[in-house]
C-alpha positions in Angstrom: -0.1 0.0 0.1 1.2 3.2 -0.9 1.0 5.8 1.6 0.9 10.1 0.6 1.2 13.0 3.1 1.1 15.9 0.8 -2.0 15.9 -1.3 0.6 18.4 -3.5 3.3 15.8 -4.2 0.3 13.0 -4.9 0.5 11.0 -8.7 -1.9 11.9 -11.0 -5.1 9.1 -10.1 -6.6 7.8 -13.1 -9.9 4.5 -12.6 -9.6 5.7 -8.5 -12.3 3.9 -6.6 -12.7 6.0 -2.9 -13.8 6.4 0.2 -13.2 8.6 2.7 -13.4 8.7 6.8 -11.8 7.8 9.9 -11.7 4.6 9.9 -11.5 4.5 13.4 -10.2 0.7 14.2 -10.4 -0.2 11.3 -13.9 -2.9 12.1 -15.8 -4.8 10.3 -18.8 -2.1 8.5 -14.7 -0.2 7.6 -13.5 -3.8 5.8 -17.0 -4.5 4.2 -16.2 -0.8 2.6 -13.2 -1.7 1.4 -14.1 -5.2 0.1 -16.6 -3.2 -2.1 -14.4 -0.9 -3.1 -11.8 -3.9 -4.1 -14.4 -5.8 -6.3 -15.5 -2.5 -8.1 -12.1 -1.6 -8.7 -11.7 -5.1 -10.6 -14.4 -4.7 -12.8 -12.9 -1.2 -14.1 -10.1 -1.9 -14.1 -8.8 0.6 -11.2 -6.9 0.9 -7.9 -8.4 1.8 -4.3 -7.5 4.7 -2.2 -8.8 6.2 1.3 -8.8 9.7 2.6 -8.7 10.1 6.1 -7.9 12.6 7.9 -5.1 14.0 10.7 -5.7 14.7 13.2 -9.4 13.1 13.8 -11.8 16.4 12.6 -14.2 16.5 15.9 -10.1 15.9 18.0 -8.9 19.3 15.7 -11.6 21.7 15.8 -11.9 21.2 19.9 -8.6 21.6 19.9 -8.6 25.2 17.7 -11.3 26.2 20.2 -8.8 25.6 22.9 -10.9 22.3 24.8 -10.7 19.2 25.4 -11.8 17.6 22.3 -13.8 15.0 24.6 -12.9 11.7 23.1 -10.3 9.3 22.8 -9.2 6.9 19.4 -9.1 3.7 18.8 -5.9 3.8 16.3 -2.6 5.2 16.2 -2.3 6.4 12.8 0.4 3.6 11.7 -2.0 1.4 13.5 -4.9 1.7 11.1 -2.1 1.8 8.0 -1.6 -1.6 9.1 -5.1 -2.2 9.5 -6.0 -1.1 5.6 -3.0 -2.5 4.4 -3.5 -6.1 5.8 -7.4 -5.5 4.0 -5.2 -5.3 0.1 -6.2 -1.5 0.9 -4.5 0.4 -2.9 -3.5 4.0 -1.3 -4.0 6.3 1.3 -3.6 10.0 1.4 -3.9 11.3 5.1 -5.1 15.1 4.4 -3.9 17.5 7.4 -6.8 18.6 9.1 -7.0 22.7 9.5 -9.8 25.3 9.9 -9.5 25.9 6.5 -10.1 23.1 5.1 -12.8 22.3 7.9 -14.5 25.5 6.5 -15.5 24.1 2.5 -18.2 24.6 1.2 -19.9 20.7 0.3 -19.4 22.2 -3.6 -16.2 23.1 -2.7 -15.1 19.9 -0.6 -16.5 18.0 -4.1 -14.9 20.2 -6.3 -11.4 21.6 -5.3 -11.1 18.4 -3.5 -11.9 15.3 -4.3 -12.8 16.0 -8.6 -9.4 18.0 -8.5 -7.4 15.7 -6.9 -8.7 12.5 -7.1 -11.0 11.4 -10.6 -13.1 9.6 -8.8 -14.4 7.1 -11.3 -16.5 5.9 -8.1 -17.0 6.5 -4.7 -17.9 4.2 -1.9 -19.2 5.5 1.4 -20.9 5.2 4.7 -25.1 6.0 4.8 -24.1 8.6 7.2 -21.1 10.6 5.7 -21.2 14.2 6.8 -18.8 16.7 5.0 -18.5 20.8 4.0 -18.5 22.8 6.9 -21.3 22.6 9.0 -21.5 18.7 8.1 -24.3 19.8 6.0 -22.9 17.6 2.8 -24.6 13.9 2.1 -25.0 11.3 0.0 -27.5 13.1 -1.7 -25.9 15.9 -2.7 -22.9 14.0 -3.5 -25.4 12.1 -5.7 -25.8 16.0 -7.9 -22.5 15.9 -9.0 -22.1 11.7 -10.8 -23.4 13.3 -13.9 -21.1 16.6 -14.2 -17.9 15.0 -13.1 -18.7 11.0 -13.9 -18.1 9.2 -11.0 -21.2 7.2 -8.7 -21.8 7.0 -5.5 -22.1 3.8 -3.6 -24.0 3.7 -0.4 -22.7 1.0 1.9 -25.6 0.3 4.7 -25.2 -0.3 8.6 -22.9 -3.7 9.1 -23.3 -5.7 12.4 -22.1 -7.6 14.4 -24.2 -11.0 16.0 -27.4 -8.1 15.8 -25.3 -5.5 17.2 -24.7 -2.7 15.6 -20.7 -1.9 14.6 -19.4 1.5 14.9 -16.0 3.1 16.5 -18.6 4.7 19.0 -19.6 2.0 20.3 -16.4 -0.2 20.7 -15.1 2.6 22.5 -17.8 2.7 24.8 -16.6 -1.0 25.5 -13.7 0.0 26.1 -14.0 3.0 27.7 -16.1 0.6 30.6 -13.9 -2.5 30.5 -15.8 -4.7 28.1 -12.6 -5.6 26.1 -14.2 -8.9 25.3 -16.7 -7.0 23.8 -14.7 -4.3 22.1 -12.9 -7.9 20.4 -16.1 -9.1 18.8 -17.0 -5.6 17.3 -12.6 -5.0 16.1 -13.3 -8.9 14.6 -9.7 -8.6 16.3 -7.9 -8.2 19.0 -7.5 -4.6 21.1 -4.1 -3.1 21.2 -1.8 -0.2 22.4 1.2 0.0 21.3 4.4 2.1 23.6 7.7 2.5 24.8 9.1 0.0 27.6 10.4 2.6 30.2 12.3 2.2 33.3 10.5 1.7 36.2 11.1 1.1 40.4 10.7 -2.6 40.1 8.7 -3.3 43.0 6.4 -5.9 40.5 10.6 -8.1 40.9 10.6 -7.4 44.3 7.6 -9.5 44.7 8.8 -12.3 42.1 6.5 -10.7 39.1 9.1 -8.6 37.4 6.2 -6.5 34.9 7.6 -3.8 31.6 5.9 -0.1 32.0 4.7 0.8 29.1 5.2 4.4 27.8 1.9 5.2 25.5 3.0 8.6 22.8 -0.3 9.2 21.8 -1.9 11.7 23.8 -5.3 10.5 22.1 -5.1 6.6 22.2 -7.7 5.2 24.6 -6.7 3.3 27.1 -8.5 0.9 29.0 -9.6 1.6 32.6 -8.2 0.3 35.7 -7.7 -2.9 36.4 -6.1 -6.0 35.3 -6.4 -8.0 32.5 -5.8 -11.2 30.5 -3.2 -10.0 26.8 -0.3 -11.4 24.3 2.3 -8.9 24.1 3.8 -8.7 21.0 7.8 -8.6 20.6 9.8 -8.5 17.5 7.1 -10.4 15.9 6.7 -12.9 18.4 4.2 -13.5 20.7 3.8 -14.4 24.3 1.1 -14.2 27.0 0.6 -12.6 30.3 -0.7 -10.1 32.6 -1.7 -6.1 32.7 -1.5 -3.8 34.3 -3.2 -0.4 34.4 -3.2 2.4 37.9 -2.5 3.7 40.3 -0.5 1.7 42.1 -2.7 1.9 45.5 -1.6 -0.5 48.0 2.0 1.3 47.2 0.1 5.0 48.4 2.1 6.5 45.3 -0.1 8.7 44.8 1.4 8.5 40.5 -0.6 9.1 37.2 -1.9 5.9 35.6 0.3 3.9 35.0 0.4 1.0 33.1 2.0 -2.9 33.7 2.2 -6.0 31.9 4.3 -9.1 33.1 5.0 -11.6 30.7 4.6 -15.2 31.8 8.1 -17.0 31.2 9.9 -14.1 29.8 13.5 -13.1 31.3 14.8 -10.9 28.8 15.3 -7.1 29.1 13.5 -5.0 26.9 14.2 -1.7 28.0 13.9 1.2 25.5 11.8 -2.1 23.0 8.4 -0.7 21.1 5.5 -3.4 22.3 2.3 -3.7 21.8 0.1 -5.4 23.9 -3.7 -7.4 22.6 -6.3 -7.1 25.3 -8.3 -10.3 25.4 -10.3 -10.1 28.5 -11.2 -8.3 31.3 -10.0 -9.9 35.2 -10.5 -8.1 38.0 -10.3 -4.8 39.7 -8.1 -2.8 40.4 -8.1 -3.5 44.3 -6.0 -1.9 47.9 -4.3 -3.8 50.2 -3.4 -4.2 52.8 0.6 -5.6 53.1 2.7 -6.7 50.1 2.0 -10.0 51.3 -1.8 -9.8 50.2 -0.6 -8.3 47.1 1.0 -11.1 46.1 -1.2 -13.2 47.1 -3.7 -11.8 44.5 -0.9 -11.4 42.3 -0.5 -15.4 42.6 -4.6 -15.8 41.2 -4.5 -13.5 38.5 -1.9 -15.7 37.0 -4.0 -18.9 37.4 -7.4 -16.5 35.6 -5.2 -15.2 33.6 -3.6 -18.4 32.0 -6.7 -19.8 32.1 -8.0 -17.0 30.1 -5.5 -17.6 27.5 -5.1 -21.6 27.9 -6.8 -21.8 24.1 -5.8 -18.9 22.3 -2.2 -20.5 20.1 0.8 -17.9 19.5 1.9 -16.7 16.7 
């Protein structure tokens, strides 16, 4: 997949089948759109192209006003690109979402952006797609330009997983409630975070449960709530089982900001400064303050058993 980050440096596309959107999470609804695009591209001997925006429009507009955007994202940009490539997308164009861009009228958006840069033959978009200043443009508005510019608009309806309409917002809600099993089901793959292993106080080592402290660089990445999770850890294309803690270590009375620590089962290598990816499999229990380190250690033993039991049927990659 080719990735373009500068509109002035993109090639002159021909016979493109395009879609536009944040595609946060690249969930089954998004993948269904991509499959439709690939089918249309095959019929017209063309190529698929996804236009996404960075930062996310809601985040960009909120930050321009100096307010909290009030949302977190399922995918960092590089994670999104990896999922899209896995789905077989030919091209990804990352467009900076600026104040000026947000103030385009629907006509300007269609003529000066979509048509000028991408020359689409087919535009495949979700049922709820909106564009232009105030989000007043919709599918019906876009269809008015079909004859003038020689493209057709294909509308994709909601997709469902076991009777639940799939959307990025529903997946975010599941994660925010700690229901990573439901989030994984809706996504079609394990929800993941990635970050750098940084130094810690090595308290876990004294308890017999050494942990790697994970620093997530993207402040907009959604981190599940405090608690203990059964996880898979990906390091240099090798996968391991483990359990992860998110919280402020109440037993130690440190009053620290929320930490992310992972204990990797049967792993003893030093991985400081390495990038790791954590796949969330299930929530095990809420965070808890214990009266002593001995009580904490005993609970960690139980947590390890619970995590191993939850992960026992998973074959490592």
